[in-house]
py3Dmol code that shows the C-alpha trace and the ligand (Angstrom):
import py3Dmol

protein = """\
ATOM      1  CA  MET A   1     -21.175  -4.819  16.747  1.00  0.00           C
ATOM      2  CA  SER A   2     -22.375  -6.829  13.703  1.00  0.00           C
ATOM      3  CA  LYS A   3     -23.548 -10.272  13.325  1.00  0.00           C
ATOM      4  CA  LEU A   4     -23.283 -12.408   9.991  1.00  0.00           C
ATOM      5  CA  SER A   5     -23.666 -15.896   9.126  1.00  0.00           C
ATOM      6  CA  LEU A   6     -20.415 -17.945   8.890  1.00  0.00           C
ATOM      7  CA  ASP A   7     -20.524 -18.522   5.130  1.00  0.00           C
ATOM      8  CA  ARG A   8     -20.675 -14.717   4.662  1.00  0.00           C
ATOM      9  CA  ILE A   9     -17.845 -14.145   7.167  1.00  0.00           C
ATOM     10  CA  LEU A  10     -15.664 -16.449   5.381  1.00  0.00           C
ATOM     11  CA  GLN A  11     -16.528 -14.804   2.017  1.00  0.00           C
ATOM     12  CA  SER A  12     -15.863 -11.434   3.291  1.00  0.00           C
ATOM     13  CA  GLN A  13     -12.494 -12.429   4.704  1.00  0.00           C
ATOM     14  CA  GLY A  14     -11.555 -13.677   1.162  1.00  0.00           C
ATOM     15  CA  PHE A  15     -11.725 -17.381   1.640  1.00  0.00           C
ATOM     16  CA  GLY A  16     -13.623 -17.699  -1.694  1.00  0.00           C
ATOM     17  CA  THR A  17     -17.017 -17.768  -3.039  1.00  0.00           C
ATOM     18  CA  ARG A  18     -20.071 -18.277  -0.857  1.00  0.00           C
ATOM     19  CA  LYS A  19     -20.616 -21.878  -2.312  1.00  0.00           C
ATOM     20  CA  TYR A  20     -16.852 -22.722  -1.681  1.00  0.00           C
ATOM     21  CA  CYS A  21     -17.137 -21.203   1.916  1.00  0.00           C
ATOM     22  CA  ARG A  22     -20.133 -23.332   2.721  1.00  0.00           C
ATOM     23  CA  ALA A  23     -18.208 -26.331   1.512  1.00  0.00           C
ATOM     24  CA  LEU A  24     -15.195 -25.419   3.777  1.00  0.00           C
ATOM     25  CA  VAL A  25     -17.585 -25.590   6.775  1.00  0.00           C
ATOM     26  CA  GLU A  26     -19.175 -28.693   5.634  1.00  0.00           C
ATOM     27  CA  ASP A  27     -15.798 -30.356   5.170  1.00  0.00           C
ATOM     28  CA  GLY A  28     -15.000 -29.499   8.804  1.00  0.00           C
ATOM     29  CA  GLU A  29     -12.204 -27.137   7.909  1.00  0.00           C
ATOM     30  CA  VAL A  30     -13.496 -24.141   9.899  1.00  0.00           C
ATOM     31  CA  ARG A  31     -12.917 -23.853  13.711  1.00  0.00           C
ATOM     32  CA  ILE A  32     -13.911 -21.120  16.266  1.00  0.00           C
ATOM     33  CA  ASP A  33     -12.539 -21.232  19.785  1.00  0.00           C
ATOM     34  CA  GLY A  34     -11.226 -24.751  18.900  1.00  0.00           C
ATOM     35  CA  VAL A  35     -14.624 -26.022  17.978  1.00  0.00           C
ATOM     36  CA  VAL A  36     -15.284 -27.534  14.618  1.00  0.00           C
ATOM     37  CA  GLN A  37     -18.250 -25.628  13.006  1.00  0.00           C
ATOM     38  CA  THR A  38     -20.917 -27.869  11.638  1.00  0.00           C
ATOM     39  CA  GLY A  39     -23.265 -25.229  10.176  1.00  0.00           C
ATOM     40  CA  TYR A  40     -23.085 -21.815   8.602  1.00  0.00           C
ATOM     41  CA  LYS A  41     -26.634 -20.519   9.051  1.00  0.00           C
ATOM     42  CA  GLY A  42     -26.579 -18.855  12.448  1.00  0.00           C
ATOM     43  CA  ALA A  43     -25.635 -15.283  13.037  1.00  0.00           C
ATOM     44  CA  LEU A  44     -22.116 -14.912  14.569  1.00  0.00           C
ATOM     45  CA  GLU A  45     -20.841 -11.825  16.308  1.00  0.00           C
ATOM     46  CA  THR A  46     -17.782 -10.585  14.228  1.00  0.00           C
ATOM     47  CA  ALA A  47     -16.150  -8.412  16.779  1.00  0.00           C
ATOM     48  CA  ALA A  48     -12.848 -10.030  18.132  1.00  0.00           C
ATOM     49  CA  LEU A  49     -13.771 -13.144  16.177  1.00  0.00           C
ATOM     50  CA  THR A  50     -10.955 -15.398  15.330  1.00  0.00           C
ATOM     51  CA  LEU A  51     -11.537 -18.131  12.737  1.00  0.00           C
ATOM     52  CA  ASN A  52      -9.405 -21.037  12.067  1.00  0.00           C
ATOM     53  CA  VAL A  53      -9.320 -22.334   8.641  1.00  0.00           C
ATOM     54  CA  PHE A  54      -7.291 -25.317   7.357  1.00  0.00           C
ATOM     55  CA  GLY A  55      -5.587 -25.274  10.917  1.00  0.00           C
ATOM     56  CA  GLU A  56      -4.588 -21.412  10.556  1.00  0.00           C
ATOM     57  CA  ASP A  57      -5.981 -18.619  12.715  1.00  0.00           C
ATOM     58  CA  TRP A  58      -7.423 -15.713  10.934  1.00  0.00           C
ATOM     59  CA  GLN A  59      -8.634 -12.722  12.776  1.00  0.00           C
ATOM     60  CA  TYR A  60     -11.689 -11.205  11.272  1.00  0.00           C
ATOM     61  CA  ARG A  61     -11.465  -7.680  10.019  1.00  0.00           C
ATOM     62  CA  GLU A  62     -14.213  -5.878   8.283  1.00  0.00           C
ATOM     63  CA  ARG A  63     -11.550  -3.702   6.419  1.00  0.00           C
ATOM     64  CA  VAL A  64      -7.834  -4.135   6.106  1.00  0.00           C
ATOM     65  CA  TYR A  65      -5.132  -1.492   5.923  1.00  0.00           C
ATOM     66  CA  ILE A  66      -1.737  -2.833   4.936  1.00  0.00           C
ATOM     67  CA  ALA A  67       1.723  -1.532   4.642  1.00  0.00           C
ATOM     68  CA  LEU A  68       3.956  -3.409   2.210  1.00  0.00           C
ATOM     69  CA  HIS A  69       7.776  -3.002   1.970  1.00  0.00           C
ATOM     70  CA  LYS A  70       7.685  -3.088  -1.795  1.00  0.00           C
ATOM     71  CA  PRO A  71      10.671  -4.781  -3.505  1.00  0.00           C
ATOM     72  CA  ALA A  72      11.851  -3.910  -6.951  1.00  0.00           C
ATOM     73  CA  ASN A  73      10.521  -5.813 -10.068  1.00  0.00           C
ATOM     74  CA  PHE A  74       6.910  -5.888  -8.761  1.00  0.00           C
ATOM     75  CA  GLU A  75       4.095  -4.096 -10.489  1.00  0.00           C
ATOM     76  CA  CYS A  76       1.201  -2.306  -8.746  1.00  0.00           C
ATOM     77  CA  SER A  77      -1.132  -2.795 -11.847  1.00  0.00           C
ATOM     78  CA  ARG A  78      -4.167  -4.987 -11.345  1.00  0.00           C
ATOM     79  CA  LYS A  79      -3.107  -6.757 -14.482  1.00  0.00           C
ATOM     80  CA  PRO A  80       0.655  -6.861 -14.408  1.00  0.00           C
ATOM     81  CA  SER A  81       2.365  -7.568 -17.662  1.00  0.00           C
ATOM     82  CA  HIS A  82       6.086  -7.756 -17.168  1.00  0.00           C
ATOM     83  CA  HIS A  83       6.558  -8.516 -13.521  1.00  0.00           C
ATOM     84  CA  PRO A  84       4.611 -10.352 -10.730  1.00  0.00           C
ATOM     85  CA  GLY A  85       1.858  -8.254  -9.081  1.00  0.00           C
ATOM     86  CA  VAL A  86       2.311  -6.686  -5.667  1.00  0.00           C
ATOM     87  CA  LEU A  87      -0.662  -8.822  -4.395  1.00  0.00           C
ATOM     88  CA  THR A  88       1.387 -11.945  -4.876  1.00  0.00           C
ATOM     89  CA  LEU A  89       3.393 -10.816  -1.999  1.00  0.00           C
ATOM     90  CA  LEU A  90       0.272 -11.076   0.179  1.00  0.00           C
ATOM     91  CA  PRO A  91      -1.951 -13.959   1.378  1.00  0.00           C
ATOM     92  CA  GLU A  92      -4.326 -14.813  -1.391  1.00  0.00           C
ATOM     93  CA  GLN A  93      -7.252 -13.887   0.638  1.00  0.00           C
ATOM     94  CA  PHE A  94      -6.386 -10.285   0.106  1.00  0.00           C
ATOM     95  CA  THR A  95      -6.746 -10.819  -3.736  1.00  0.00           C
ATOM     96  CA  TRP A  96     -10.250 -12.345  -3.011  1.00  0.00           C
ATOM     97  CA  ARG A  97     -11.396  -9.499  -0.937  1.00  0.00           C
ATOM     98  CA  ASP A  98     -10.088  -7.048  -3.577  1.00  0.00           C
ATOM     99  CA  VAL A  99      -7.329  -5.321  -1.784  1.00  0.00           C
ATOM    100  CA  GLN A 100      -5.694  -2.689  -3.987  1.00  0.00           C
ATOM    101  CA  PRO A 101      -2.628  -0.489  -3.768  1.00  0.00           C
ATOM    102  CA  VAL A 102      -3.293   3.071  -2.673  1.00  0.00           C
ATOM    103  CA  GLY A 103      -1.658   4.900  -5.584  1.00  0.00           C
ATOM    104  CA  ARG A 104       0.994   3.256  -7.435  1.00  0.00           C
ATOM    105  CA  LEU A 105       4.800   2.924  -7.365  1.00  0.00           C
ATOM    106  CA  ASP A 106       6.799   2.060 -10.486  1.00  0.00           C
ATOM    107  CA  HIS A 107       7.886  -1.552 -10.936  1.00  0.00           C
ATOM    108  CA  ASP A 108      11.478  -0.534 -10.120  1.00  0.00           C
ATOM    109  CA  THR A 109      10.558   1.760  -7.180  1.00  0.00           C
ATOM    110  CA  THR A 110      11.057   0.198  -3.710  1.00  0.00           C
ATOM    111  CA  GLY A 111       9.558   1.247  -0.320  1.00  0.00           C
ATOM    112  CA  LEU A 112       6.301   2.005   1.575  1.00  0.00           C
ATOM    113  CA  LEU A 113       3.156   0.981  -0.385  1.00  0.00           C
ATOM    114  CA  LEU A 114      -0.238   1.134   1.439  1.00  0.00           C
ATOM    115  CA  MET A 115      -2.902  -1.313   0.397  1.00  0.00           C
ATOM    116  CA  SER A 116      -6.545  -1.625   1.408  1.00  0.00           C
ATOM    117  CA  ASP A 117      -9.943  -2.828   0.540  1.00  0.00           C
ATOM    118  CA  ASP A 118     -11.580   0.133   1.746  1.00  0.00           C
ATOM    119  CA  GLY A 119     -12.674   2.268  -1.164  1.00  0.00           C
ATOM    120  CA  PRO A 120     -13.327   5.535   0.529  1.00  0.00           C
ATOM    121  CA  PHE A 121      -9.992   5.233   2.432  1.00  0.00           C
ATOM    122  CA  ILE A 122      -8.287   4.550  -0.871  1.00  0.00           C
ATOM    123  CA  HIS A 123      -9.982   7.590  -2.336  1.00  0.00           C
ATOM    124  CA  ALA A 124      -9.215   9.860   0.566  1.00  0.00           C
ATOM    125  CA  GLN A 125      -5.572   8.849   0.679  1.00  0.00           C
ATOM    126  CA  SER A 126      -5.156   9.427  -3.110  1.00  0.00           C
ATOM    127  CA  SER A 127      -6.876  12.800  -3.220  1.00  0.00           C
ATOM    128  CA  PRO A 128      -4.559  15.779  -4.104  1.00  0.00           C
ATOM    129  CA  LYS A 129      -6.899  17.863  -1.672  1.00  0.00           C
ATOM    130  CA  ARG A 130      -5.485  16.044   1.301  1.00  0.00           C
ATOM    131  CA  HIS A 131      -1.975  17.251   0.516  1.00  0.00           C
ATOM    132  CA  ILE A 132      -0.325  14.162   2.120  1.00  0.00           C
ATOM    133  CA  PRO A 133       3.245  14.369   1.720  1.00  0.00           C
ATOM    134  CA  LYS A 134       5.352  11.412   0.330  1.00  0.00           C
ATOM    135  CA  ILE A 135       9.126  11.221   1.269  1.00  0.00           C
ATOM    136  CA  TYR A 136      11.348   9.589  -1.396  1.00  0.00           C
ATOM    137  CA  LEU A 137      15.006   8.853  -1.621  1.00  0.00           C
ATOM    138  CA  ALA A 138      16.151   9.478  -5.201  1.00  0.00           C
ATOM    139  CA  PHE A 139      19.631   8.185  -6.362  1.00  0.00           C
ATOM    140  CA  THR A 140      20.740  10.196  -9.374  1.00  0.00           C
ATOM    141  CA  GLU A 141      22.713   9.577 -12.473  1.00  0.00           C
ATOM    142  CA  GLU A 142      24.632  12.674 -12.314  1.00  0.00           C
ATOM    143  CA  ALA A 143      25.970  14.596  -9.271  1.00  0.00           C
ATOM    144  CA  VAL A 144      23.400  16.611  -7.301  1.00  0.00           C
ATOM    145  CA  THR A 145      24.042  20.362  -7.709  1.00  0.00           C
ATOM    146  CA  PRO A 146      22.521  23.431  -5.766  1.00  0.00           C
ATOM    147  CA  ALA A 147      20.826  24.230  -9.202  1.00  0.00           C
ATOM    148  CA  LEU A 148      19.114  21.010  -9.411  1.00  0.00           C
ATOM    149  CA  VAL A 149      17.782  21.396  -5.655  1.00  0.00           C
ATOM    150  CA  ALA A 150      16.852  25.061  -6.462  1.00  0.00           C
ATOM    151  CA  SER A 151      14.810  24.067  -9.751  1.00  0.00           C
ATOM    152  CA  LEU A 152      13.060  21.317  -7.989  1.00  0.00           C
ATOM    153  CA  LEU A 153      11.952  23.557  -5.275  1.00  0.00           C
ATOM    154  CA  ALA A 154      11.049  26.326  -7.693  1.00  0.00           C
ATOM    155  CA  GLY A 155       8.930  24.026  -9.749  1.00  0.00           C
ATOM    156  CA  VAL A 156       9.601  22.315 -13.176  1.00  0.00           C
ATOM    157  CA  LYS A 157       7.238  22.175 -16.056  1.00  0.00           C
ATOM    158  CA  LEU A 158       6.286  18.594 -17.175  1.00  0.00           C
ATOM    159  CA  HIS A 159       4.667  17.642 -20.385  1.00  0.00           C
ATOM    160  CA  ASP A 160       0.822  17.354 -19.916  1.00  0.00           C
ATOM    161  CA  GLU A 161       0.812  19.337 -16.677  1.00  0.00           C
ATOM    162  CA  PRO A 162      -0.618  22.784 -17.000  1.00  0.00           C
ATOM    163  CA  ALA A 163       1.407  24.294 -14.252  1.00  0.00           C
ATOM    164  CA  PRO A 164       4.893  23.629 -13.042  1.00  0.00           C
ATOM    165  CA  LEU A 165       5.302  21.084 -10.180  1.00  0.00           C
ATOM    166  CA  ALA A 166       7.538  21.755  -7.082  1.00  0.00           C
ATOM    167  CA  ALA A 167       8.873  19.589  -4.416  1.00  0.00           C
ATOM    168  CA  LEU A 168       7.636  20.495  -1.012  1.00  0.00           C
ATOM    169  CA  SER A 169      11.207  19.857   0.297  1.00  0.00           C
ATOM    170  CA  CYS A 170      14.334  18.801  -1.414  1.00  0.00           C
ATOM    171  CA  VAL A 171      17.427  18.053   0.484  1.00  0.00           C
ATOM    172  CA  GLN A 172      20.808  16.764  -0.627  1.00  0.00           C
ATOM    173  CA  ARG A 173      21.649  13.566   1.228  1.00  0.00           C
ATOM    174  CA  GLY A 174      24.761  12.517  -0.838  1.00  0.00           C
ATOM    175  CA  ASP A 175      26.819  13.204  -3.963  1.00  0.00           C
ATOM    176  CA  LYS A 176      24.055  11.407  -6.011  1.00  0.00           C
ATOM    177  CA  LEU A 177      21.278  11.262  -3.437  1.00  0.00           C
ATOM    178  CA  LEU A 178      18.150  13.480  -2.822  1.00  0.00           C
ATOM    179  CA  GLU A 179      15.402  13.198  -0.276  1.00  0.00           C
ATOM    180  CA  ILE A 180      12.545  14.767  -2.129  1.00  0.00           C
ATOM    181  CA  VAL A 181       9.043  15.362  -0.538  1.00  0.00           C
ATOM    182  CA  LEU A 182       5.966  15.524  -2.810  1.00  0.00           C
ATOM    183  CA  GLU A 183       2.354  16.405  -2.049  1.00  0.00           C
ATOM    184  CA  GLN A 184       1.179  15.221  -5.520  1.00  0.00           C
ATOM    185  CA  GLY A 185       1.314  11.651  -6.981  1.00  0.00           C
ATOM    186  CA  LYS A 186       1.395  12.304 -10.719  1.00  0.00           C
ATOM    187  CA  TYR A 187       2.511   9.489 -13.025  1.00  0.00           C
ATOM    188  CA  HIS A 188       6.485   8.953 -12.756  1.00  0.00           C
ATOM    189  CA  GLN A 189       6.523  12.182 -10.918  1.00  0.00           C
ATOM    190  CA  VAL A 190       9.919  12.166  -9.340  1.00  0.00           C
ATOM    191  CA  LYS A 191      11.528  10.579 -12.418  1.00  0.00           C
ATOM    192  CA  ARG A 192       9.932  13.056 -14.599  1.00  0.00           C
ATOM    193  CA  MET A 193      10.781  16.190 -12.433  1.00  0.00           C
ATOM    194  CA  LEU A 194      14.393  15.060 -12.170  1.00  0.00           C
ATOM    195  CA  ALA A 195      14.693  14.701 -15.925  1.00  0.00           C
ATOM    196  CA  ALA A 196      13.025  18.141 -16.482  1.00  0.00           C
ATOM    197  CA  ALA A 197      15.632  19.638 -13.911  1.00  0.00           C
ATOM    198  CA  GLY A 198      18.443  18.159 -16.008  1.00  0.00           C
ATOM    199  CA  ASN A 199      19.275  14.921 -14.135  1.00  0.00           C
ATOM    200  CA  HIS A 200      18.134  11.364 -14.188  1.00  0.00           C
ATOM    201  CA  CYS A 201      16.767   9.001 -11.483  1.00  0.00           C
ATOM    202  CA  ALA A 202      18.789   5.885 -11.176  1.00  0.00           C
ATOM    203  CA  ALA A 203      16.664   4.500  -8.358  1.00  0.00           C
ATOM    204  CA  LEU A 204      13.891   5.386  -6.349  1.00  0.00           C
ATOM    205  CA  HIS A 205      12.734   4.496  -2.841  1.00  0.00           C
ATOM    206  CA  ARG A 206       9.715   5.709  -0.747  1.00  0.00           C
ATOM    207  CA  CYS A 207      10.593   6.089   2.921  1.00  0.00           C
ATOM    208  CA  ALA A 208       7.340   7.670   4.176  1.00  0.00           C
ATOM    209  CA  VAL A 209       3.782   8.520   3.580  1.00  0.00           C
ATOM    210  CA  GLY A 210       2.489  11.270   5.935  1.00  0.00           C
ATOM    211  CA  GLY A 211       4.043  10.571   9.278  1.00  0.00           C
ATOM    212  CA  LEU A 212       4.300   6.757   8.715  1.00  0.00           C
ATOM    213  CA  THR A 213       7.883   5.795   7.897  1.00  0.00           C
ATOM    214  CA  LEU A 214       9.092   2.338   6.758  1.00  0.00           C
ATOM    215  CA  ASP A 215      11.817   2.634   9.269  1.00  0.00           C
ATOM    216  CA  ALA A 216       9.304   2.656  12.235  1.00  0.00           C
ATOM    217  CA  LEU A 217       7.335  -0.342  10.749  1.00  0.00           C
ATOM    218  CA  GLY A 218      10.688  -2.352  10.450  1.00  0.00           C
ATOM    219  CA  LEU A 219       9.627  -4.174   7.400  1.00  0.00           C
ATOM    220  CA  GLU A 220      12.344  -5.736   5.170  1.00  0.00           C
ATOM    221  CA  PRO A 221      11.650  -5.845   1.360  1.00  0.00           C
ATOM    222  CA  GLY A 222       8.659  -8.159   0.566  1.00  0.00           C
ATOM    223  CA  GLN A 223       7.385  -8.048   4.230  1.00  0.00           C
ATOM    224  CA  TRP A 224       3.923  -6.453   5.147  1.00  0.00           C
ATOM    225  CA  CYS A 225       1.962  -5.687   8.110  1.00  0.00           C
ATOM    226  CA  TYR A 226      -1.512  -4.596   9.185  1.00  0.00           C
ATOM    227  CA  LEU A 227      -1.782  -0.956  10.155  1.00  0.00           C
ATOM    228  CA  GLU A 228      -3.947  -0.088  13.195  1.00  0.00           C
ATOM    229  CA  GLY A 229      -5.474   2.941  14.864  1.00  0.00           C
ATOM    230  CA  ALA A 230      -2.497   5.125  15.693  1.00  0.00           C
ATOM    231  CA  GLN A 231      -0.500   4.219  12.726  1.00  0.00           C
ATOM    232  CA  LEU A 232      -3.430   5.049  10.361  1.00  0.00           C
ATOM    233  CA  ASP A 233      -3.675   8.444  12.191  1.00  0.00           C
ATOM    234  CA  LEU A 234       0.038   9.069  11.240  1.00  0.00           C
ATOM    235  CA  LEU A 235      -0.805   8.736   7.488  1.00  0.00           C
ATOM    236  CA  ALA A 236      -2.742  12.070   7.497  1.00  0.00           C
ATOM    237  CA  SER A 237       0.010  13.778   9.630  1.00  0.00           C
ATOM    238  CA  ARG A 238       3.153  15.607   8.359  1.00  0.00           C
TER     239      ARG A 238
END
"""
ligand_1 = """\
8
LIG
N 7.634 8.946 -8.739
C 8.216 8.173 -9.795
O 8.714 8.665 -10.626
N 7.965 6.886 -9.529
C 7.313 6.383 -8.496
O 7.129 5.049 -8.299
C 6.832 7.128 -7.422
C 6.948 8.519 -7.535
"""
view = py3Dmol.view(width=600, height=400)
view.addModel(protein, "pdb")
view.setStyle({"model": 0}, {"cartoon": {"style": "trace"}})
view.addModel(ligand_1, "xyz")
view.setStyle({"model": 1}, {"stick": {}})
view.zoomTo()
view.show()
């Protein structure tokens, strides 16, 4: 249970600066349980609180955990340079509350991208110590061979990496299609591993993080959803 003043609540949810949030209340744009709020000073219980701002409901969440089906041609960088950023696919409140991608997918990679404003969660999910598997479908330029699969499983040496990197699992799913499971999240890892093993990545899609699959979430490209209890537990499972 936690109590906060209405201006702080609005600010925490990403509605803008404290000053702007106070003005929202003063302008009669904020309702709770259908009642226009006239002051922002009293302490309000945040548990199960639903705000209505500019006529739209907004459920209070102390922290947000989001799954996005990232389409191609969006950048995960905070300062995107050549394509729009992934945050443009989410309500602008999430930019204000500093929601960030958990790790990065390349601009041309599609699939499951986690996002949050919970720093310790982002850190834990990104930590190599957690060994969280990520499942990718890699469409290759050349036909997949048993030798390619064998070298990805045995480990390939990448420039700047002290030790060879190996896939946790690698299964041929088509003539030019591989399902690769990685525990690490190194820069361009799938693409660099495929190149080091003598093939090239034509397209890349992330299907799952831990036990959480994009299929189970049923998200179309560009769609997102909040992740709650059991779904968050799946992230740490294999
Ligand atoms: N590996 C890559 O090469 N790119 C990604 O976006 C993710 C993993």
